[in-house]
C-alpha positions as CSV (number, residue, x, y, z in Angstrom):
1,S,-22.1,-20.8,61.1
2,P,-21.0,-21.2,57.5
3,T,-17.5,-20.0,56.7
4,S,-18.0,-18.6,53.2
5,I,-19.9,-18.7,50.0
6,S,-18.3,-20.2,46.9
7,G,-19.1,-19.0,43.4
8,N,-17.9,-16.6,40.8
9,A,-17.9,-13.1,42.1
10,K,-18.3,-11.9,38.5
11,A,-21.4,-12.4,36.5
12,C,-22.6,-11.4,33.0
13,R,-25.9,-9.6,32.8
14,G,-28.6,-12.2,31.9
15,E,-26.6,-15.2,32.9
16,N,-27.1,-17.5,35.9
17,T,-24.4,-18.2,38.5
18,I,-24.4,-20.8,41.2
19,L,-23.6,-20.0,44.8
20,T,-22.8,-22.7,47.4
21,V,-22.4,-22.7,51.1
22,E,-18.9,-23.6,52.4
23,G,-18.3,-24.9,56.0
24,G,-20.7,-24.8,58.9
25,S,-23.2,-27.5,59.9
26,L,-26.9,-27.8,60.2
27,G,-28.7,-28.5,63.5
28,L,-32.1,-30.0,64.3
29,E,-34.7,-29.2,61.7
30,S,-32.4,-26.7,60.1
31,D,-31.7,-25.5,56.5
32,W,-29.6,-23.0,54.7
33,V,-31.6,-19.9,54.0
34,W,-30.5,-17.3,51.4
35,Y,-31.1,-13.6,51.4
36,I,-30.4,-10.6,49.1
37,N,-28.6,-7.5,50.4
38,S,-29.3,-8.2,54.1
39,C,-30.2,-11.1,56.3
40,K,-33.2,-9.0,57.4
41,G,-34.2,-8.5,53.7
42,Q,-35.8,-10.6,51.1
43,K,-35.5,-14.4,51.3
44,L,-34.4,-16.0,48.0
45,G,-34.6,-19.7,48.8
46,K,-33.2,-22.6,50.8
47,G,-30.6,-25.3,50.2
48,I,-26.8,-25.7,50.1
49,S,-26.7,-24.1,46.6
50,I,-28.8,-21.5,44.8
51,S,-28.9,-20.2,41.3
52,V,-29.0,-16.4,40.9
53,N,-29.4,-14.1,38.0
54,P,-28.5,-10.5,39.1
55,T,-29.2,-7.6,36.9
56,E,-26.8,-5.3,38.8
57,S,-24.1,-5.7,41.4
58,T,-25.7,-7.5,44.4
59,T,-24.8,-8.9,47.8
60,Y,-26.1,-12.4,48.6
61,L,-26.1,-13.9,52.1
62,V,-26.8,-17.2,53.7
63,R,-27.2,-18.6,57.2
64,A,-28.4,-21.7,58.9
65,E,-31.9,-21.5,60.5
66,G,-33.3,-24.3,62.7
67,K,-35.3,-25.2,65.7
68,Y,-32.7,-24.0,68.2
69,N,-30.9,-21.2,66.6
70,K,-30.0,-19.0,63.6
71,T,-26.2,-18.7,62.8
72,D,-24.4,-15.7,61.7
73,C,-24.7,-14.8,58.0
74,V,-21.8,-14.9,55.5
75,S,-22.0,-12.9,52.3
76,I,-20.6,-12.6,48.7
77,L,-20.7,-9.6,46.4
78,I,-21.5,-10.4,42.8
79,N,-20.4,-7.8,40.4
80,V,-22.5,-7.7,37.2
81,Y,-20.9,-7.0,33.8
82,N,-22.5,-6.0,30.5
83,K,-21.4,-7.3,27.2
84,S,-19.4,-5.0,25.1
85,L,-20.9,-3.7,21.8
86,D,-19.2,-4.0,18.4
87,P,-17.1,-1.0,17.2
88,T,-18.3,0.3,13.8
89,S,-15.0,1.3,12.2
90,I,-11.5,2.5,12.7
91,T,-10.8,6.1,11.9
92,T,-7.5,8.1,11.3
93,I,-6.7,11.7,11.7
94,T,-5.0,11.8,8.4
95,S,-4.8,9.6,5.3
96,T,-4.5,5.8,5.6
97,T,-1.5,6.0,3.2
98,I,1.8,6.9,4.8
99,C,5.5,6.8,3.8
100,E,7.9,4.2,5.1
101,G,9.2,5.2,8.6
102,E,6.2,7.5,9.4
103,K,3.6,6.9,12.2
104,I,-0.1,6.7,11.9
105,K,-2.8,7.2,14.6
106,L,-5.7,4.9,14.6
107,R,-8.9,5.3,16.7
108,V,-11.9,3.1,17.5
109,N,-15.1,4.6,16.2
110,G,-18.4,3.5,17.7
111,G,-19.0,0.5,20.0
112,L,-19.2,0.4,23.8
113,L,-17.0,-1.3,26.4
114,S,-18.4,-2.9,29.4
115,N,-16.8,-2.3,32.8
116,G,-13.4,-3.8,32.9
117,A,-13.2,-4.4,29.1
118,V,-10.5,-2.9,26.9
119,W,-10.0,-2.3,23.1
120,K,-7.3,-4.7,21.8
121,W,-5.5,-4.1,18.6
122,Y,-4.1,-6.7,16.2
123,S,-2.0,-6.8,13.0
124,G,-2.8,-9.1,10.1
125,S,-5.5,-11.0,11.9
126,C,-7.6,-11.0,15.0
127,D,-6.2,-14.5,15.7
128,E,-2.7,-13.2,16.2
129,S,-1.2,-11.8,19.5
130,S,-2.4,-8.3,20.4
131,I,0.0,-5.5,19.5
132,A,-1.6,-2.7,21.6
133,S,-4.6,-1.7,23.6
134,G,-6.6,1.5,24.1
135,L,-9.1,3.7,22.4
136,E,-6.3,5.2,20.2
137,V,-2.9,3.8,19.1
138,E,0.1,5.2,17.2
139,L,1.8,2.7,15.0
140,A,4.7,2.7,12.5
141,P,4.2,-0.2,10.1
142,L,7.1,-1.2,7.8
143,S,4.9,-2.3,5.0
144,S,1.2,-2.2,4.0
145,T,-0.8,-3.8,6.8
146,T,-4.3,-4.6,7.8
147,F,-5.0,-3.6,11.5
148,F,-7.9,-4.9,13.5
149,V,-9.5,-3.9,16.8
150,R,-12.2,-5.4,19.1
151,G,-13.5,-5.1,22.6
152,E,-12.4,-7.8,25.1
153,G,-13.8,-8.2,28.6
154,F,-15.1,-10.7,31.1
155,C,-18.4,-11.3,29.3
156,N,-17.4,-11.3,25.6
157,K,-15.2,-10.4,22.7
158,T,-16.8,-8.2,20.1
159,N,-16.5,-8.6,16.4
160,C,-13.4,-7.2,14.8
161,V,-13.3,-4.2,12.5
162,S,-10.3,-3.4,10.3
163,V,-8.5,-0.8,8.3
164,V,-5.8,-1.2,5.6
165,V,-2.8,1.1,6.1
166,S,-0.8,1.5,2.9
167,V,2.9,2.2,3.2
168,N,4.8,3.7,0.3
169,E,8.5,2.8,0.1
170,K,11.0,5.5,0.4
171,S,14.1,5.8,-1.8
172,Y,17.6,4.9,-0.7
173,S,20.8,6.6,-2.0
174,A,23.0,4.9,-4.6
175,G,26.3,3.6,-3.5
176,Y,28.6,5.1,-6.2
177,I,28.9,6.2,-9.8
178,T,31.0,4.4,-12.4
179,K,32.9,6.2,-15.1
180,P,35.7,5.4,-17.6
181,S,39.2,5.3,-16.1
182,I,40.5,7.7,-18.8
183,I,38.4,10.5,-20.2
184,Y,39.4,12.7,-23.2
185,K,38.1,16.1,-23.9
186,Y,34.9,16.2,-26.0
187,Q,34.6,12.4,-25.7
188,K,31.2,11.0,-25.0
189,I,31.1,8.9,-21.8
190,T,28.5,7.2,-19.8
191,L,28.1,7.7,-16.0
192,S,26.1,4.9,-14.3
193,L,24.9,4.6,-10.7
194,N,25.3,1.5,-8.7
195,G,23.2,0.5,-5.7
196,G,20.4,2.3,-4.1
197,S,16.7,1.8,-4.7
198,L,13.7,3.9,-5.8
199,G,10.6,4.4,-3.7
200,K,7.0,5.2,-4.7
201,N,6.8,7.5,-7.7
202,S,10.5,8.2,-7.6
203,R,13.2,8.7,-10.2
204,W,17.0,9.3,-10.4
205,V,17.9,12.9,-11.2
206,W,21.3,14.0,-12.4
207,W,22.7,17.4,-11.7
208,K,25.7,19.2,-13.2
209,G,27.9,21.5,-11.0
210,Y,25.9,21.5,-7.8
211,C,23.5,19.1,-6.2
212,E,19.9,20.4,-6.4
213,K,21.1,23.9,-7.3
214,G,22.9,23.1,-10.5
215,K,21.6,22.2,-14.0
216,I,19.5,19.0,-14.4
217,V,21.3,17.0,-17.2
218,G,19.3,13.8,-17.2
219,T,17.2,11.2,-15.4
220,G,17.5,7.4,-15.0
221,T,20.2,5.1,-13.9
222,S,22.8,6.5,-16.4
223,I,23.5,9.6,-18.5
224,T,25.8,10.3,-21.4
225,V,27.9,13.5,-21.3
226,R,30.7,15.2,-23.2
227,N,33.1,17.5,-21.3
228,R,35.7,20.1,-22.3
229,K,36.8,20.9,-18.7
230,P,36.6,19.3,-15.3
231,T,33.0,18.9,-14.1
232,T,31.3,17.4,-11.1
233,Y,28.1,15.4,-11.6
234,F,25.6,14.5,-8.9
235,V,22.7,12.0,-8.7
236,Q,19.9,11.6,-6.2
237,A,16.5,9.9,-6.0
238,R,13.5,12.2,-5.8
239,G,10.0,11.0,-5.2
240,L,6.8,10.9,-3.3
241,C,8.3,10.1,0.1
242,N,11.8,11.5,0.2
243,E,14.8,12.8,-1.5
244,T,18.1,11.0,-1.0
245,T,21.5,12.5,-0.4
246,C,23.5,13.2,-3.5
247,I,26.5,11.1,-4.5
248,E,29.0,12.6,-6.9
249,A,31.5,11.8,-9.6
250,F,34.3,14.2,-10.7
251,V,35.1,14.1,-14.4
252,K,38.5,15.5,-15.5
253,P,39.0,15.2,-19.2
254,V,42.5,15.2,-20.7
255,K,43.7,16.2,-24.2
256,M,43.7,13.5,-26.8
257,H,47.1,13.1,-28.6
258,H,47.1,12.4,-32.3
259,W,50.3,10.7,-33.7
260,N,51.1,11.4,-37.5
261,R,53.7,9.6,-39.4
262,T,56.1,12.0,-41.1
263,Y,58.6,10.6,-43.5
264,S,61.7,12.3,-44.7
265,S,62.9,11.9,-48.3
266,A,65.9,9.9,-47.1
267,Y,63.5,7.5,-45.2
268,K,61.3,7.2,-48.3
269,K,64.4,6.2,-50.3
270,F,65.4,3.7,-47.7
271,L,62.0,2.1,-47.9
272,H,62.3,1.7,-51.6
């Protein structure tokens, strides 16, 4: 009797696969005889090897048949796999434009996976390492990125489809506000912010008295103010993606002293 059948137990529909007898020996006027599904079923051919082209999962069997005996059969199950079909596109539940730090769900649209195949996701290029798998994925890109997906299985890899996810930058709070070391009443001074960054469609907004609830007194990286009494100023970035926390500067003006020279009559005489 043969001991086994060698060959790939997986086959792609429409492709040939070679099966070969392993072990056993032939007696007088004997040959290896191949069958499909059962050794009492249809004969496929003779020889140590045979080429088959199954259209569905099929069991193949072989035994030695000769003048004096027929051996036991050995078998192999060939599982047949279809090729996966190309996806048509990538869809999103919401817009393909998000803010920095947000997540986006991407889903395969169209296409068809063969048995055992999976959808593989890529970032930047289909030639890179896969970043995820599945019909739907949730991603949080740090910058604008092109994402790709394709079906990958035993028989084939489909063509890739892609989508561009645009990521808008968010704003980051300024570090501190600079001001003069000495401030006099009614004197014009400039307050300037240091550090921080503006995101998409953002601007610096200055408040007087209270952050967000006070009076807006200017926009930009600096403002010019004149104060009679102690006042607190705030600045924050406000834009498309977020509003930063406020930073503040306390302005406490002091009275300006004017020194006048007063001369007595004796002093005037002395000068002359």
